[in-house]
Backbone as XML, in Angstrom:
<?xml version="1.0"?>
<chain id="A" units="angstrom">
  <residue number="1" name="MET">
    <atom name="N" x="17.526" y="109.498" z="68.995"/>
    <atom name="CA" x="16.719" y="110.611" z="68.560"/>
    <atom name="C" x="17.642" y="111.657" z="67.942"/>
  </residue>
  <residue number="2" name="ARG">
    <atom name="N" x="17.092" y="112.454" z="67.068"/>
    <atom name="CA" x="17.851" y="113.518" z="66.419"/>
    <atom name="C" x="17.293" y="114.860" z="66.895"/>
  </residue>
  <residue number="3" name="PHE">
    <atom name="N" x="18.186" y="115.798" z="67.202"/>
    <atom name="CA" x="17.802" y="117.126" z="67.671"/>
    <atom name="C" x="18.423" y="118.200" z="66.788"/>
  </residue>
  <residue number="4" name="PHE">
    <atom name="N" x="17.722" y="119.330" z="66.701"/>
    <atom name="CA" x="18.144" y="120.493" z="65.926"/>
    <atom name="C" x="18.194" y="121.660" z="66.903"/>
  </residue>
  <residue number="5" name="LEU">
    <atom name="N" x="19.363" y="122.235" z="67.120"/>
    <atom name="CA" x="19.512" y="123.359" z="68.046"/>
    <atom name="C" x="19.236" y="124.670" z="67.332"/>
  </residue>
  <residue number="6" name="ASP">
    <atom name="N" x="18.316" y="125.466" z="67.868"/>
    <atom name="CA" x="18.141" y="126.826" z="67.375"/>
    <atom name="C" x="19.389" y="127.609" z="67.783"/>
  </residue>
  <residue number="7" name="GLU">
    <atom name="N" x="19.679" y="128.692" z="67.084"/>
    <atom name="CA" x="20.877" y="129.487" z="67.384"/>
    <atom name="C" x="20.895" y="130.033" z="68.802"/>
  </residue>
  <residue number="8" name="ASN">
    <atom name="N" x="19.721" y="130.220" z="69.401"/>
    <atom name="CA" x="19.671" y="130.785" z="70.748"/>
    <atom name="C" x="19.847" y="129.717" z="71.829"/>
  </residue>
  <residue number="9" name="PHE">
    <atom name="N" x="19.976" y="128.468" z="71.444"/>
    <atom name="CA" x="20.109" y="127.376" z="72.406"/>
    <atom name="C" x="21.590" y="127.166" z="72.703"/>
  </residue>
  <residue number="10" name="PRO">
    <atom name="N" x="21.948" y="126.920" z="73.961"/>
    <atom name="CA" x="23.372" y="126.775" z="74.301"/>
    <atom name="C" x="24.051" y="125.639" z="73.536"/>
  </residue>
  <residue number="11" name="LYS">
    <atom name="N" x="25.244" y="125.922" z="73.045"/>
    <atom name="CA" x="26.024" y="124.893" z="72.353"/>
    <atom name="C" x="26.328" y="123.721" z="73.276"/>
  </residue>
  <residue number="12" name="SER">
    <atom name="N" x="26.426" y="123.998" z="74.576"/>
    <atom name="CA" x="26.744" y="122.934" z="75.533"/>
    <atom name="C" x="25.660" y="121.860" z="75.581"/>
  </residue>
  <residue number="13" name="ALA">
    <atom name="N" x="24.471" y="122.160" z="75.085"/>
    <atom name="CA" x="23.405" y="121.149" z="75.032"/>
    <atom name="C" x="23.812" y="119.995" z="74.127"/>
  </residue>
  <residue number="14" name="ALA">
    <atom name="N" x="24.606" y="120.286" z="73.109"/>
    <atom name="CA" x="25.053" y="119.232" z="72.193"/>
    <atom name="C" x="25.860" y="118.171" z="72.936"/>
  </residue>
  <residue number="15" name="LEU">
    <atom name="N" x="26.639" y="118.588" z="73.921"/>
    <atom name="CA" x="27.429" y="117.628" z="74.698"/>
    <atom name="C" x="26.519" y="116.683" z="75.474"/>
  </residue>
  <residue number="16" name="LEU">
    <atom name="N" x="25.486" y="117.236" z="76.106"/>
    <atom name="CA" x="24.517" y="116.422" z="76.845"/>
    <atom name="C" x="23.824" y="115.439" z="75.906"/>
  </residue>
  <residue number="17" name="LEU">
    <atom name="N" x="23.373" y="115.940" z="74.769"/>
    <atom name="CA" x="22.651" y="115.100" z="73.816"/>
    <atom name="C" x="23.529" y="113.967" z="73.287"/>
  </residue>
  <residue number="18" name="LYS">
    <atom name="N" x="24.741" y="114.296" z="72.909"/>
    <atom name="CA" x="25.644" y="113.276" z="72.367"/>
    <atom name="C" x="26.020" y="112.252" z="73.434"/>
  </residue>
  <residue number="19" name="ALA">
    <atom name="N" x="26.214" y="112.705" z="74.676"/>
    <atom name="CA" x="26.528" y="111.777" z="75.771"/>
    <atom name="C" x="25.378" y="110.810" z="76.028"/>
  </residue>
  <residue number="20" name="ALA">
    <atom name="N" x="24.154" y="111.248" z="75.735"/>
    <atom name="CA" x="22.971" y="110.397" z="75.917"/>
    <atom name="C" x="22.687" y="109.549" z="74.674"/>
  </residue>
  <residue number="21" name="GLY">
    <atom name="N" x="23.561" y="109.628" z="73.667"/>
    <atom name="CA" x="23.415" y="108.797" z="72.479"/>
    <atom name="C" x="22.551" y="109.379" z="71.376"/>
  </residue>
  <residue number="22" name="HIS">
    <atom name="N" x="22.281" y="110.685" z="71.431"/>
    <atom name="CA" x="21.435" y="111.328" z="70.427"/>
    <atom name="C" x="22.286" y="112.036" z="69.374"/>
  </residue>
  <residue number="23" name="ASP">
    <atom name="N" x="21.710" y="112.227" z="68.197"/>
    <atom name="CA" x="22.323" y="113.035" z="67.145"/>
    <atom name="C" x="21.906" y="114.478" z="67.361"/>
  </residue>
  <residue number="24" name="CYS">
    <atom name="N" x="22.770" y="115.398" z="66.969"/>
    <atom name="CA" x="22.486" y="116.814" z="67.191"/>
    <atom name="C" x="23.029" y="117.630" z="66.021"/>
  </residue>
  <residue number="25" name="PHE">
    <atom name="N" x="22.205" y="118.549" z="65.512"/>
    <atom name="CA" x="22.635" y="119.454" z="64.446"/>
    <atom name="C" x="22.552" y="120.881" z="64.963"/>
  </residue>
  <residue number="26" name="ASP">
    <atom name="N" x="23.622" y="121.638" z="64.779"/>
    <atom name="CA" x="23.692" y="123.041" z="65.184"/>
    <atom name="C" x="23.898" y="123.870" z="63.913"/>
  </residue>
  <residue number="27" name="PRO">
    <atom name="N" x="22.951" y="124.761" z="63.571"/>
    <atom name="CA" x="23.058" y="125.515" z="62.320"/>
    <atom name="C" x="24.113" y="126.624" z="62.332"/>
  </residue>
  <residue number="28" name="ARG">
    <atom name="N" x="24.680" y="126.927" z="63.488"/>
    <atom name="CA" x="25.696" y="127.978" z="63.544"/>
    <atom name="C" x="26.888" y="127.582" z="62.680"/>
  </residue>
  <residue number="29" name="GLY">
    <atom name="N" x="27.315" y="128.516" z="61.863"/>
    <atom name="CA" x="28.438" y="128.262" z="60.967"/>
    <atom name="C" x="28.038" y="127.582" z="59.667"/>
  </residue>
  <residue number="30" name="THR">
    <atom name="N" x="26.729" y="127.440" z="59.432"/>
    <atom name="CA" x="26.241" y="126.849" z="58.179"/>
    <atom name="C" x="25.414" y="127.895" z="57.434"/>
  </residue>
  <residue number="31" name="ALA">
    <atom name="N" x="24.923" y="127.536" z="56.268"/>
    <atom name="CA" x="24.077" y="128.446" z="55.484"/>
    <atom name="C" x="22.777" y="128.777" z="56.210"/>
  </residue>
  <residue number="32" name="LEU">
    <atom name="N" x="22.400" y="127.983" z="57.206"/>
    <atom name="CA" x="21.165" y="128.235" z="57.960"/>
    <atom name="C" x="21.345" y="129.263" z="59.079"/>
  </residue>
  <residue number="33" name="GLU">
    <atom name="N" x="22.577" y="129.637" z="59.369"/>
    <atom name="CA" x="22.800" y="130.614" z="60.431"/>
    <atom name="C" x="22.090" y="131.916" z="60.079"/>
  </residue>
  <residue number="34" name="GLY">
    <atom name="N" x="21.278" y="132.420" z="60.998"/>
    <atom name="CA" x="20.538" y="133.655" z="60.779"/>
    <atom name="C" x="19.249" y="133.477" z="60.005"/>
  </residue>
  <residue number="35" name="ALA">
    <atom name="N" x="18.891" y="132.248" z="59.675"/>
    <atom name="CA" x="17.672" y="131.992" z="58.899"/>
    <atom name="C" x="16.420" y="132.327" z="59.708"/>
  </residue>
  <residue number="36" name="GLU">
    <atom name="N" x="15.349" y="132.605" z="59.000"/>
    <atom name="CA" x="14.059" y="132.876" z="59.632"/>
    <atom name="C" x="13.553" y="131.615" z="60.335"/>
  </residue>
  <residue number="37" name="ASP">
    <atom name="N" x="12.669" y="131.830" z="61.311"/>
    <atom name="CA" x="12.122" y="130.714" z="62.079"/>
    <atom name="C" x="11.459" y="129.664" z="61.196"/>
  </residue>
  <residue number="38" name="ASP">
    <atom name="N" x="10.701" y="130.112" z="60.187"/>
    <atom name="CA" x="10.032" y="129.168" z="59.283"/>
    <atom name="C" x="11.046" y="128.238" z="58.610"/>
  </residue>
  <residue number="39" name="ALA">
    <atom name="N" x="12.176" y="128.800" z="58.195"/>
    <atom name="CA" x="13.200" y="128.002" z="57.516"/>
    <atom name="C" x="13.838" y="126.999" z="58.477"/>
  </residue>
  <residue number="40" name="LEU">
    <atom name="N" x="14.047" y="127.420" z="59.720"/>
    <atom name="CA" x="14.630" y="126.507" z="60.707"/>
    <atom name="C" x="13.684" y="125.352" z="61.009"/>
  </residue>
  <residue number="41" name="LEU">
    <atom name="N" x="12.409" y="125.668" z="61.169"/>
    <atom name="CA" x="11.436" y="124.610" z="61.431"/>
    <atom name="C" x="11.316" y="123.680" z="60.224"/>
  </residue>
  <residue number="42" name="ALA">
    <atom name="N" x="11.331" y="124.249" z="59.028"/>
    <atom name="CA" x="11.263" y="123.421" z="57.818"/>
    <atom name="C" x="12.464" y="122.477" z="57.743"/>
  </residue>
  <residue number="43" name="GLU">
    <atom name="N" x="13.639" y="122.984" z="58.064"/>
    <atom name="CA" x="14.835" y="122.136" z="58.016"/>
    <atom name="C" x="14.794" y="121.068" z="59.101"/>
  </residue>
  <residue number="44" name="SER">
    <atom name="N" x="14.327" y="121.414" z="60.293"/>
    <atom name="CA" x="14.229" y="120.395" z="61.348"/>
    <atom name="C" x="13.230" y="119.312" z="60.941"/>
  </residue>
  <residue number="45" name="ARG">
    <atom name="N" x="12.153" y="119.708" z="60.268"/>
    <atom name="CA" x="11.175" y="118.729" z="59.778"/>
    <atom name="C" x="11.809" y="117.837" z="58.708"/>
  </residue>
  <residue number="46" name="ARG">
    <atom name="N" x="12.554" y="118.451" z="57.788"/>
    <atom name="CA" x="13.207" y="117.686" z="56.732"/>
    <atom name="C" x="14.183" y="116.667" z="57.324"/>
  </residue>
  <residue number="47" name="MET">
    <atom name="N" x="14.884" y="117.072" z="58.380"/>
    <atom name="CA" x="15.863" y="116.206" z="59.034"/>
    <atom name="C" x="15.207" y="115.213" z="59.999"/>
  </residue>
  <residue number="48" name="ARG">
    <atom name="N" x="13.902" y="115.376" z="60.228"/>
    <atom name="CA" x="13.166" y="114.568" z="61.207"/>
    <atom name="C" x="13.808" y="114.713" z="62.584"/>
  </residue>
  <residue number="49" name="ALA">
    <atom name="N" x="14.079" y="115.974" z="62.950"/>
    <atom name="CA" x="14.741" y="116.295" z="64.207"/>
    <atom name="C" x="13.819" y="117.111" z="65.104"/>
  </residue>
  <residue number="50" name="VAL">
    <atom name="N" x="13.933" y="116.895" z="66.393"/>
    <atom name="CA" x="13.207" y="117.677" z="67.385"/>
    <atom name="C" x="13.911" y="119.028" z="67.497"/>
  </residue>
  <residue number="51" name="LEU">
    <atom name="N" x="13.150" y="120.104" z="67.360"/>
    <atom name="CA" x="13.714" y="121.454" z="67.432"/>
    <atom name="C" x="13.814" y="121.896" z="68.885"/>
  </residue>
  <residue number="52" name="LEU">
    <atom name="N" x="14.997" y="122.345" z="69.294"/>
    <atom name="CA" x="15.230" y="122.870" z="70.637"/>
    <atom name="C" x="15.464" y="124.365" z="70.537"/>
  </residue>
  <residue number="53" name="THR">
    <atom name="N" x="14.725" y="125.147" z="71.338"/>
    <atom name="CA" x="14.822" y="126.600" z="71.251"/>
    <atom name="C" x="14.436" y="127.250" z="72.574"/>
  </residue>
  <residue number="54" name="THR">
    <atom name="N" x="14.762" y="128.532" z="72.698"/>
    <atom name="CA" x="14.243" y="129.343" z="73.804"/>
    <atom name="C" x="13.270" y="130.387" z="73.266"/>
  </residue>
  <residue number="55" name="ASP">
    <atom name="N" x="12.983" y="130.335" z="71.986"/>
    <atom name="CA" x="12.101" y="131.288" z="71.306"/>
    <atom name="C" x="10.647" y="130.839" z="71.450"/>
  </residue>
  <residue number="56" name="ARG">
    <atom name="N" x="9.881" y="131.568" z="72.244"/>
    <atom name="CA" x="8.490" y="131.188" z="72.535"/>
    <atom name="C" x="7.590" y="131.211" z="71.306"/>
  </residue>
  <residue number="57" name="ASP">
    <atom name="N" x="7.977" y="131.919" z="70.256"/>
    <atom name="CA" x="7.162" y="131.945" z="69.034"/>
    <atom name="C" x="6.971" y="130.545" z="68.454"/>
  </residue>
  <residue number="58" name="PHE">
    <atom name="N" x="7.958" y="129.692" z="68.627"/>
    <atom name="CA" x="7.819" y="128.331" z="68.117"/>
    <atom name="C" x="6.681" y="127.606" z="68.820"/>
  </residue>
  <residue number="59" name="TYR">
    <atom name="N" x="6.479" y="127.889" z="70.094"/>
    <atom name="CA" x="5.399" y="127.232" z="70.842"/>
    <atom name="C" x="4.050" y="127.862" z="70.521"/>
  </residue>
  <residue number="60" name="HIS">
    <atom name="N" x="4.012" y="129.192" z="70.486"/>
    <atom name="CA" x="2.731" y="129.892" z="70.369"/>
    <atom name="C" x="2.191" y="129.997" z="68.949"/>
  </residue>
  <residue number="61" name="THR">
    <atom name="N" x="3.035" y="130.025" z="67.939"/>
    <atom name="CA" x="2.523" y="130.232" z="66.579"/>
    <atom name="C" x="2.975" y="129.186" z="65.572"/>
  </residue>
  <residue number="62" name="LEU">
    <atom name="N" x="4.261" y="128.931" z="65.485"/>
    <atom name="CA" x="4.764" y="128.078" z="64.410"/>
    <atom name="C" x="4.273" y="126.643" z="64.488"/>
  </residue>
  <residue number="63" name="GLN">
    <atom name="N" x="4.124" y="126.116" z="65.684"/>
    <atom name="CA" x="3.680" y="124.724" z="65.778"/>
    <atom name="C" x="2.272" y="124.544" z="65.230"/>
  </residue>
  <residue number="64" name="HIS">
    <atom name="N" x="1.457" y="125.602" z="65.248"/>
    <atom name="CA" x="0.098" y="125.513" z="64.703"/>
    <atom name="C" x="0.111" y="125.577" z="63.174"/>
  </residue>
  <residue number="65" name="ARG">
    <atom name="N" x="1.062" y="126.301" z="62.616"/>
    <atom name="CA" x="1.157" y="126.419" z="61.156"/>
    <atom name="C" x="1.783" y="125.189" z="60.516"/>
  </residue>
  <residue number="66" name="PHE">
    <atom name="N" x="2.570" y="124.460" z="61.290"/>
    <atom name="CA" x="3.261" y="123.269" z="60.787"/>
    <atom name="C" x="3.007" y="122.097" z="61.741"/>
  </residue>
  <residue number="67" name="PRO">
    <atom name="N" x="1.783" y="121.563" z="61.769"/>
    <atom name="CA" x="1.440" y="120.541" z="62.763"/>
    <atom name="C" x="2.136" y="119.194" z="62.573"/>
  </residue>
  <residue number="68" name="ASP">
    <atom name="N" x="2.749" y="118.963" z="61.437"/>
    <atom name="CA" x="3.386" y="117.664" z="61.198"/>
    <atom name="C" x="4.881" y="117.662" z="61.539"/>
  </residue>
  <residue number="69" name="HIS">
    <atom name="N" x="5.280" y="118.469" z="62.498"/>
    <atom name="CA" x="6.686" y="118.530" z="62.893"/>
    <atom name="C" x="7.072" y="117.309" z="63.738"/>
  </residue>
  <residue number="70" name="THR">
    <atom name="N" x="8.360" y="117.131" z="63.920"/>
    <atom name="CA" x="8.891" y="115.991" z="64.666"/>
    <atom name="C" x="8.903" y="116.247" z="66.161"/>
  </residue>
  <residue number="71" name="GLY">
    <atom name="N" x="8.648" y="117.480" z="66.557"/>
    <atom name="CA" x="8.627" y="117.871" z="67.962"/>
    <atom name="C" x="9.336" y="119.197" z="68.143"/>
  </residue>
  <residue number="72" name="ILE">
    <atom name="N" x="8.805" y="119.998" z="69.062"/>
    <atom name="CA" x="9.402" y="121.294" z="69.387"/>
    <atom name="C" x="9.497" y="121.369" z="70.902"/>
  </residue>
  <residue number="73" name="VAL">
    <atom name="N" x="10.661" y="121.734" z="71.409"/>
    <atom name="CA" x="10.851" y="121.925" z="72.842"/>
    <atom name="C" x="11.327" y="123.353" z="73.045"/>
  </residue>
  <residue number="74" name="VAL">
    <atom name="N" x="10.490" y="124.139" z="73.735"/>
    <atom name="CA" x="10.816" y="125.530" z="74.045"/>
    <atom name="C" x="11.123" y="125.603" z="75.533"/>
  </residue>
  <residue number="75" name="ILE">
    <atom name="N" x="12.294" y="126.077" z="75.876"/>
    <atom name="CA" x="12.643" y="126.259" z="77.279"/>
    <atom name="C" x="12.534" y="127.746" z="77.571"/>
  </residue>
  <residue number="76" name="ALA">
    <atom name="N" x="11.511" y="128.094" z="78.363"/>
    <atom name="CA" x="11.145" y="129.490" z="78.622"/>
    <atom name="C" x="11.283" y="129.779" z="80.115"/>
  </residue>
  <residue number="77" name="LEU">
    <atom name="N" x="12.444" y="130.233" z="80.517"/>
    <atom name="CA" x="12.731" y="130.500" z="81.924"/>
    <atom name="C" x="12.720" y="131.998" z="82.190"/>
  </residue>
  <residue number="78" name="LYS">
    <atom name="N" x="12.370" y="132.372" z="83.414"/>
    <atom name="CA" x="12.357" y="133.798" z="83.760"/>
    <atom name="C" x="13.761" y="134.388" z="83.730"/>
  </residue>
  <residue number="79" name="LYS">
    <atom name="N" x="14.731" y="133.640" z="84.232"/>
    <atom name="CA" x="16.122" y="134.095" z="84.237"/>
    <atom name="C" x="16.982" y="133.012" z="83.585"/>
  </residue>
  <residue number="80" name="PRO">
    <atom name="N" x="16.918" y="132.934" z="82.255"/>
    <atom name="CA" x="17.647" y="131.855" z="81.584"/>
    <atom name="C" x="19.158" y="132.061" z="81.620"/>
  </residue>
  <residue number="81" name="ASN">
    <atom name="N" x="19.852" y="130.973" z="81.771"/>
    <atom name="CA" x="21.298" y="130.955" z="81.584"/>
    <atom name="C" x="21.652" y="129.587" z="81.014"/>
  </residue>
  <residue number="82" name="ARG">
    <atom name="N" x="22.846" y="129.467" z="80.548"/>
    <atom name="CA" x="23.264" y="128.248" z="79.854"/>
    <atom name="C" x="22.984" y="126.995" z="80.681"/>
  </residue>
  <residue number="83" name="GLN">
    <atom name="N" x="23.409" y="126.990" z="81.932"/>
    <atom name="CA" x="23.267" y="125.787" z="82.752"/>
    <atom name="C" x="21.809" y="125.473" z="83.057"/>
  </residue>
  <residue number="84" name="ALA">
    <atom name="N" x="21.002" y="126.486" z="83.345"/>
    <atom name="CA" x="19.584" y="126.250" z="83.639"/>
    <atom name="C" x="18.863" y="125.665" z="82.425"/>
  </residue>
  <residue number="85" name="ILE">
    <atom name="N" x="19.202" y="126.134" z="81.244"/>
    <atom name="CA" x="18.586" y="125.612" z="80.019"/>
    <atom name="C" x="18.991" y="124.155" z="79.809"/>
  </residue>
  <residue number="86" name="VAL">
    <atom name="N" x="20.257" y="123.856" z="79.977"/>
    <atom name="CA" x="20.728" y="122.476" z="79.810"/>
    <atom name="C" x="20.114" y="121.571" z="80.880"/>
  </residue>
  <residue number="87" name="ASP">
    <atom name="N" x="19.962" y="122.076" z="82.105"/>
    <atom name="CA" x="19.314" y="121.290" z="83.165"/>
    <atom name="C" x="17.880" y="120.942" z="82.796"/>
  </residue>
  <residue number="88" name="ARG">
    <atom name="N" x="17.144" y="121.901" z="82.216"/>
    <atom name="CA" x="15.761" y="121.632" z="81.797"/>
    <atom name="C" x="15.731" y="120.590" z="80.681"/>
  </residue>
  <residue number="89" name="LEU">
    <atom name="N" x="16.656" y="120.714" z="79.751"/>
    <atom name="CA" x="16.733" y="119.731" z="78.675"/>
    <atom name="C" x="17.005" y="118.342" z="79.246"/>
  </residue>
  <residue number="90" name="ASP">
    <atom name="N" x="17.917" y="118.248" z="80.182"/>
    <atom name="CA" x="18.228" y="116.972" z="80.819"/>
    <atom name="C" x="16.977" y="116.398" z="81.490"/>
  </residue>
  <residue number="91" name="TRP">
    <atom name="N" x="16.234" y="117.241" z="82.189"/>
    <atom name="CA" x="14.984" y="116.797" z="82.829"/>
    <atom name="C" x="14.017" y="116.264" z="81.770"/>
  </residue>
  <residue number="92" name="PHE">
    <atom name="N" x="13.880" y="116.990" z="80.673"/>
    <atom name="CA" x="12.972" y="116.585" z="79.600"/>
    <atom name="C" x="13.349" y="115.204" z="79.060"/>
  </residue>
  <residue number="93" name="LEU">
    <atom name="N" x="14.623" y="115.000" z="78.785"/>
    <atom name="CA" x="15.085" y="113.725" z="78.235"/>
    <atom name="C" x="14.799" y="112.559" z="79.177"/>
  </residue>
  <residue number="94" name="LYS">
    <atom name="N" x="14.846" y="112.822" z="80.473"/>
    <atom name="CA" x="14.624" y="111.768" z="81.469"/>
    <atom name="C" x="13.151" y="111.536" z="81.789"/>
  </residue>
  <residue number="95" name="ASN">
    <atom name="N" x="12.277" y="112.494" z="81.462"/>
    <atom name="CA" x="10.890" y="112.409" z="81.915"/>
    <atom name="C" x="9.826" y="112.325" z="80.831"/>
  </residue>
  <residue number="96" name="VAL">
    <atom name="N" x="10.186" y="112.546" z="79.590"/>
    <atom name="CA" x="9.209" y="112.473" z="78.500"/>
    <atom name="C" x="9.627" y="111.338" z="77.569"/>
  </residue>
  <residue number="97" name="GLU">
    <atom name="N" x="8.686" y="110.454" z="77.300"/>
    <atom name="CA" x="8.954" y="109.298" z="76.440"/>
    <atom name="C" x="9.149" y="109.741" z="74.987"/>
  </residue>
  <residue number="98" name="GLU">
    <atom name="N" x="10.091" y="109.129" z="74.325"/>
    <atom name="CA" x="10.416" y="109.492" z="72.939"/>
    <atom name="C" x="9.194" y="109.443" z="72.026"/>
  </residue>
  <residue number="99" name="GLN">
    <atom name="N" x="8.343" y="108.460" z="72.194"/>
    <atom name="CA" x="7.171" y="108.321" z="71.324"/>
    <atom name="C" x="6.115" y="109.395" z="71.575"/>
  </residue>
  <residue number="100" name="GLU">
    <atom name="N" x="6.236" y="110.154" z="72.660"/>
    <atom name="CA" x="5.279" y="111.229" z="72.954"/>
    <atom name="C" x="5.669" y="112.561" z="72.315"/>
  </residue>
  <residue number="101" name="ILE">
    <atom name="N" x="6.833" y="112.646" z="71.717"/>
    <atom name="CA" x="7.350" y="113.921" z="71.222"/>
    <atom name="C" x="6.843" y="114.318" z="69.828"/>
  </residue>
  <residue number="102" name="PRO">
    <atom name="N" x="6.835" y="113.435" z="68.835"/>
    <atom name="CA" x="6.439" y="113.867" z="67.481"/>
    <atom name="C" x="5.053" y="114.518" z="67.437"/>
  </residue>
  <residue number="103" name="GLY">
    <atom name="N" x="4.979" y="115.658" z="66.729"/>
    <atom name="CA" x="3.718" y="116.377" z="66.575"/>
    <atom name="C" x="3.318" y="117.213" z="67.772"/>
  </residue>
  <residue number="104" name="ARG">
    <atom name="N" x="4.136" y="117.241" z="68.803"/>
    <atom name="CA" x="3.817" y="118.028" z="69.996"/>
    <atom name="C" x="4.839" y="119.145" z="70.189"/>
  </residue>
  <residue number="105" name="ALA">
    <atom name="N" x="4.359" y="120.220" z="70.791"/>
    <atom name="CA" x="5.241" y="121.302" z="71.224"/>
    <atom name="C" x="5.214" y="121.309" z="72.745"/>
  </residue>
  <residue number="106" name="PHE">
    <atom name="N" x="6.375" y="121.401" z="73.334"/>
    <atom name="CA" x="6.512" y="121.420" z="74.786"/>
    <atom name="C" x="7.094" y="122.766" z="75.186"/>
  </residue>
  <residue number="107" name="GLN">
    <atom name="N" x="6.543" y="123.340" z="76.241"/>
    <atom name="CA" x="7.131" y="124.547" z="76.810"/>
    <atom name="C" x="7.508" y="124.216" z="78.245"/>
  </residue>
  <residue number="108" name="LEU">
    <atom name="N" x="8.803" y="124.275" z="78.524"/>
    <atom name="CA" x="9.301" y="124.004" z="79.868"/>
    <atom name="C" x="9.557" y="125.336" z="80.539"/>
  </residue>
  <residue number="109" name="ARG">
    <atom name="N" x="8.847" y="125.560" z="81.633"/>
    <atom name="CA" x="8.995" y="126.810" z="82.383"/>
    <atom name="C" x="9.801" y="126.542" z="83.647"/>
  </residue>
  <residue number="110" name="ASP">
    <atom name="N" x="9.847" y="127.548" z="84.522"/>
    <atom name="CA" x="10.603" y="127.403" z="85.762"/>
    <atom name="C" x="10.055" y="126.293" z="86.650"/>
  </residue>
  <residue number="111" name="SER">
    <atom name="N" x="8.735" y="126.214" z="86.810"/>
    <atom name="CA" x="8.180" y="125.216" z="87.727"/>
    <atom name="C" x="7.068" y="124.369" z="87.123"/>
  </residue>
  <residue number="112" name="LYS">
    <atom name="N" x="6.745" y="124.588" z="85.862"/>
    <atom name="CA" x="5.707" y="123.804" z="85.195"/>
    <atom name="C" x="6.141" y="123.535" z="83.764"/>
  </residue>
  <residue number="113" name="TRP">
    <atom name="N" x="5.429" y="122.603" z="83.138"/>
    <atom name="CA" x="5.642" y="122.367" z="81.719"/>
    <atom name="C" x="4.309" y="122.077" z="81.068"/>
  </residue>
  <residue number="114" name="VAL">
    <atom name="N" x="4.223" y="122.416" z="79.788"/>
    <atom name="CA" x="2.982" y="122.292" z="79.033"/>
    <atom name="C" x="3.282" y="121.548" z="77.737"/>
  </residue>
  <residue number="115" name="ALA">
    <atom name="N" x="2.340" y="120.698" z="77.336"/>
    <atom name="CA" x="2.449" y="119.995" z="76.056"/>
    <atom name="C" x="1.211" y="120.296" z="75.234"/>
  </residue>
  <residue number="116" name="ARG">
    <atom name="N" x="1.412" y="120.599" z="73.954"/>
    <atom name="CA" x="0.306" y="120.808" z="73.023"/>
    <atom name="C" x="0.569" y="119.991" z="71.774"/>
  </residue>
  <residue number="117" name="PRO">
    <atom name="N" x="-0.335" y="119.140" z="71.336"/>
    <atom name="CA" x="-1.529" y="118.719" z="72.049"/>
    <atom name="C" x="-1.157" y="118.002" z="73.350"/>
  </residue>
  <residue number="118" name="PRO">
    <atom name="N" x="-2.118" y="117.945" z="74.268"/>
    <atom name="CA" x="-1.841" y="117.335" z="75.577"/>
    <atom name="C" x="-1.374" y="115.883" z="75.455"/>
  </residue>
  <residue number="119" name="LEU">
    <atom name="N" x="-0.639" y="115.450" z="76.446"/>
    <atom name="CA" x="-0.212" y="114.058" z="76.510"/>
    <atom name="C" x="-1.410" y="113.168" z="76.827"/>
  </residue>
  <residue number="120" name="PRO">
    <atom name="N" x="-1.303" y="111.866" z="76.625"/>
    <atom name="CA" x="-2.433" y="110.954" z="76.797"/>
    <atom name="C" x="-3.116" y="110.989" z="78.166"/>
  </residue>
  <residue number="121" name="ASN">
    <atom name="N" x="-2.451" y="111.478" z="79.194"/>
    <atom name="CA" x="-3.093" y="111.515" z="80.512"/>
    <atom name="C" x="-4.119" y="112.639" z="80.616"/>
  </residue>
  <residue number="122" name="ASN">
    <atom name="N" x="-4.424" y="113.295" z="79.463"/>
    <atom name="CA" x="-5.438" y="114.348" z="79.358"/>
    <atom name="C" x="-5.095" y="115.623" z="80.114"/>
  </residue>
  <residue number="123" name="SER">
    <atom name="N" x="-3.901" y="115.777" z="80.528"/>
    <atom name="CA" x="-3.498" y="116.998" z="81.206"/>
    <atom name="C" x="-2.515" y="117.739" z="80.310"/>
  </residue>
  <residue number="124" name="SER">
    <atom name="N" x="-2.822" y="118.991" z="80.016"/>
    <atom name="CA" x="-1.924" y="119.749" z="79.146"/>
    <atom name="C" x="-0.835" y="120.456" z="79.930"/>
  </residue>
  <residue number="125" name="GLU">
    <atom name="N" x="-1.062" y="120.684" z="81.219"/>
    <atom name="CA" x="-0.059" y="121.371" z="82.026"/>
    <atom name="C" x="0.311" y="120.491" z="83.202"/>
  </residue>
  <residue number="126" name="GLN">
    <atom name="N" x="1.586" y="120.317" z="83.409"/>
    <atom name="CA" x="2.079" y="119.436" z="84.453"/>
    <atom name="C" x="2.878" y="120.230" z="85.467"/>
  </residue>
  <residue number="127" name="ASP">
    <atom name="N" x="2.777" y="119.805" z="86.711"/>
    <atom name="CA" x="3.601" y="120.386" z="87.752"/>
    <atom name="C" x="5.037" y="119.961" z="87.498"/>
  </residue>
  <residue number="128" name="GLY">
    <atom name="N" x="5.930" y="120.888" z="87.612"/>
    <atom name="CA" x="7.336" y="120.579" z="87.368"/>
    <atom name="C" x="8.135" y="120.529" z="88.644"/>
  </residue>
  <residue number="129" name="ALA">
    <atom name="N" x="7.498" y="120.147" z="89.752"/>
    <atom name="CA" x="8.171" y="120.160" z="91.042"/>
    <atom name="C" x="9.414" y="119.279" z="91.057"/>
  </residue>
  <residue number="130" name="GLU">
    <atom name="N" x="9.417" y="118.227" z="90.248"/>
    <atom name="CA" x="10.570" y="117.341" z="90.237"/>
    <atom name="C" x="11.726" y="117.913" z="89.438"/>
  </residue>
  <residue number="131" name="GLN">
    <atom name="N" x="11.512" y="119.060" z="88.805"/>
    <atom name="CA" x="12.584" y="119.701" z="88.055"/>
    <atom name="C" x="13.562" y="120.355" z="89.024"/>
  </residue>
  <residue number="132" name="PRO">
    <atom name="N" x="14.820" y="120.433" z="88.653"/>
    <atom name="CA" x="15.772" y="121.145" z="89.498"/>
    <atom name="C" x="15.432" y="122.630" z="89.512"/>
  </residue>
  <residue number="133" name="PRO">
    <atom name="N" x="15.750" y="123.329" z="90.594"/>
    <atom name="CA" x="15.451" y="124.762" z="90.632"/>
    <atom name="C" x="16.240" y="125.511" z="89.569"/>
  </residue>
  <residue number="134" name="ALA">
    <atom name="N" x="15.651" y="126.565" z="89.036"/>
    <atom name="CA" x="16.338" y="127.392" z="88.041"/>
    <atom name="C" x="17.531" y="128.061" z="88.692"/>
  </residue>
  <residue number="135" name="ARG">
    <atom name="N" x="18.594" y="128.204" z="87.908"/>
    <atom name="CA" x="19.808" y="128.851" z="88.439"/>
    <atom name="C" x="19.907" y="130.251" z="87.936"/>
  </residue>
</chain>
């Protein structure tokens, strides 16, 4: 799978992704650094990459304006830190099937996660009890 890191996403996530055999693009240090959200989503779509971010706007607004995206994962924690964000990403990679990601936006919270549109089990919000506690 290919992933696109938003600037607000920890760089250390790239290590996790690459160790799991995924491709990863980080716009920091490129012409895309500082680009508007629309431009980042457009580039992730062009690259056919899942967008990783902590910016809730991608979940609440942008995914509706661009429904043909490759996938958006928003990690929205009450007390975010680098390790907690990477831990949530690791949980996501282990618990969500690759074929369920395209065209969906996921919001991973402290103890729950939501997918829009809902996953095939007809539940849009899932208990995240199996997730590691936030740090």
